[in-house]
N, C-alpha and C positions, 0 to 999 in steps of 0.2 A: 571852604569850597567859595570858588567864585564862580564856577559853574557846576549844574548838574550833569552836563555830559558824561555818559559811561560810569556814573556813581550808583551805587545800589541803595535803594530806600525800602524800608519796610512801612506799611501804614496799616495800622488797625482801625477796624470801623469802616474799611474802605467799601462796604456793600452800599452805604447810603449816606446822606447827609454831608456832615462835614468832612469825613472820611473819603467819601467818593470825590468830592470835590478836590482834596489834597492829591488824592492819588491822580487823577486826571490832569492837574496841573503840573504835577512832578514829571509825569510821563511826557507830556507835553515840552517838557524844558529839557529833556533828553536822559532822564534818569531811567534806570532798570527797577521798576516798581513791583514789590510783591504784597499784594493787597490780602488782609486778613480780616475775616469775619465769619459770622454763623453760616452765612451763605452769599451766594452772589459775588465770591471774591476768588482771587488765585487760591487761596489757602482757607479752608473751611477748618475753625478750630475755636475752642474756648479761649479767650484771651485772658481770663482770669485764672487759668491753670498755670502753675509755675513750669510744668513740664513743656507748655506751648513756647513760653518766652525763651527758655533755655535751648530748645530743638531749633527754632527759626533763627534766631541771632547767633547760634554757633553753626548752623548751615550756611546762612547768606552772608555772614559778617558785613552788616550794612555801614554806610558811611552816614546815613540819615534814618533815624527811627523817630517814627511820628504815631504817637498814641492818642487815636481819635476815639476809639471804641468806648461806650456806656451804657448804662441801663437807662430806659425811659422810666422816669419816677411816677408812682402815681399821684395824680394830681387832687389830694383832699386835704381837708383841714386836720392839724395835728390830732385831735381828739378822736379822728376816724382811721388813723393809721393803725396797723398792726405792727408789732416788731418787725415782721417779716418784710412788710411795704416799706417801713421808715429805713431799715438798714439795706435796701437794695442797692442802693449806689455805693456804699460800703464794701459790699461783697462782690461787685464787678468793677466798678472805676477806680477805686483804692488799691483793690487786690492787683488790678492791671498794672498800674503805676509802680507798685511795692514790688511786683517780681520782675517786671521788664527792665525797670531802672537799675534794681539791685543787680541782675544778671549783667547789664551793660558795663556795670562797674567792677564786676568780678571777673568778667571774661579777660580782659576789657574790651571794649571796642577800639578801634584803632586812632591814633593822635589825629586830630581834625575832625573826628567825627561830631555829628550834631544830634541831640535827643530832644525832641518837641513833644510836650505833654499837654495835652488839652485840659484845663481846669473850666471854670465857667465864670461869668461876671457874677453869678449868684455868690460866690464865695465872698464878694465885696459887699454886696446889696443885701443877701438873704433871699430865701424863697419859701415864704411861710406856707404855700400850698403842696411842696414836694417832700416833705418829710425830712429825711437827712441827707436830701441832694446837696445844698449849700455847704454843709460841714464837711461832707464827703470831698466836695470838689475844693474846699480851703486845705485839706489834708493832702489832695493830690498836689497841690501847689508847695505845701510844705515839703513833701517828699522830694519834689524837684529842686526846691531850694537847698535841701541837705545834699542831694546828689552833687549838685554844683560846687558845694563846698568841699566835699569829699574828694572830687575829680581834682580841684585844684591843689588840696594838700598833698595828693599822690603825685601831681604832676603828670596827669593823664592826658593832657591836652584834649578832653572830651567837652563839649560845651552842652550843658541842660539848660533848657529853656521851659517855661510854662507860660500858655497863652488861654487869657480868660475872655472870651468872646462874648459881647451882649447878646442879650435874648433878641431872637429873631423869628419871624414866622416862615422863614426860607427852608426850614426842615421839618420833619415829621415831629420829632420832639420839641422842638420850637413851638410850632404852630398848635401843639396840645396844650402847652403852658400858656400861651397867648389866649386861648380859647377859653381857658380856666380862670386866668386873671380877668379877663373881659367879663365873662358871668359874675365873678366876685364883686367886680367895680358897677354892674349892673349897666353895661353899655353893650352894643353890637359889636362883634368881632372887629368889622371894617373902620369902626370908629377909634376903637382901642389901637388899632395897626396904625392909624393916620397920626395918632400922638407920639408913635414910635420913629417916625420918618424923621431922616433916612435911616432904613432898616438896613443892617448889615447883610450882605448877599454870601453864599456860598463859594461864588467865584472870588470874592475877597479875601475868603478865609484860605483858599487855595493859595492865591498870590502872596498873602502874609507869611504863610509858610515857607514858600519859594524866597521870600525876603530874608527871612531869618536864616535859612540854611545857607544862601550865597552872600550873605551881608557879613561884615567884619564884627568880630565880637565887641560890643560895646561894655561889657562887664554885668549888663543886666541878666538876672535870671528869670524875669516875668513880666510880661505884657498884657495890658489890657487891648483888645480889640473891639472896633466900632467901625461904623461905615466910613469913618475919618481916617482909619488906619490903626497902627500899631502906636501903643504910648507905653514906655517904660514905667515899670512901677518900683 
């Protein structure tokens, strides 16, 4: 796709944060956007339910699928986690990637379609206060990489790309993580945030997804995303 005009996009997690910014950016670029979230979006649904992925992909046949939804991890040290809190992101983030990516391959989406899956910079750097979050996000990237391989092997013409955004206070999830790590470091939040400058903005995230969707396939299936832009991994 060199333009998003008249193309259909599904964006999960569209009720807030990165998902809302992506949905806004794609809509402004001319796409017909179906936003999916537990509330505050066009479609209210559980993105970790395989029936949701199958129903919405089959109904809307998107040219662009962006998986932004994810659970907010409990920001506590490892020894204070229960298995339920530690595995929260496996049961939401990883399940979402597994079900939606799998159905995009089985359907399959039309040649030329793009699937963008949000992982996290934590997959590269770790996140010791968020339980299984970093490992879950690394697995989200792995699922996307495997999907790219399978799409190429089958000659489907579908691009699968994971995006690993840097930690930012610009979202509710990020702000919670920043506050927790500031406390762990023994500094005020504003001091911690100053050390992160320039911080990634939600508008930059939306623009990055548009750039991936409308740009040429450079063969990369994963990108780090900071305020400086996209960097292939």
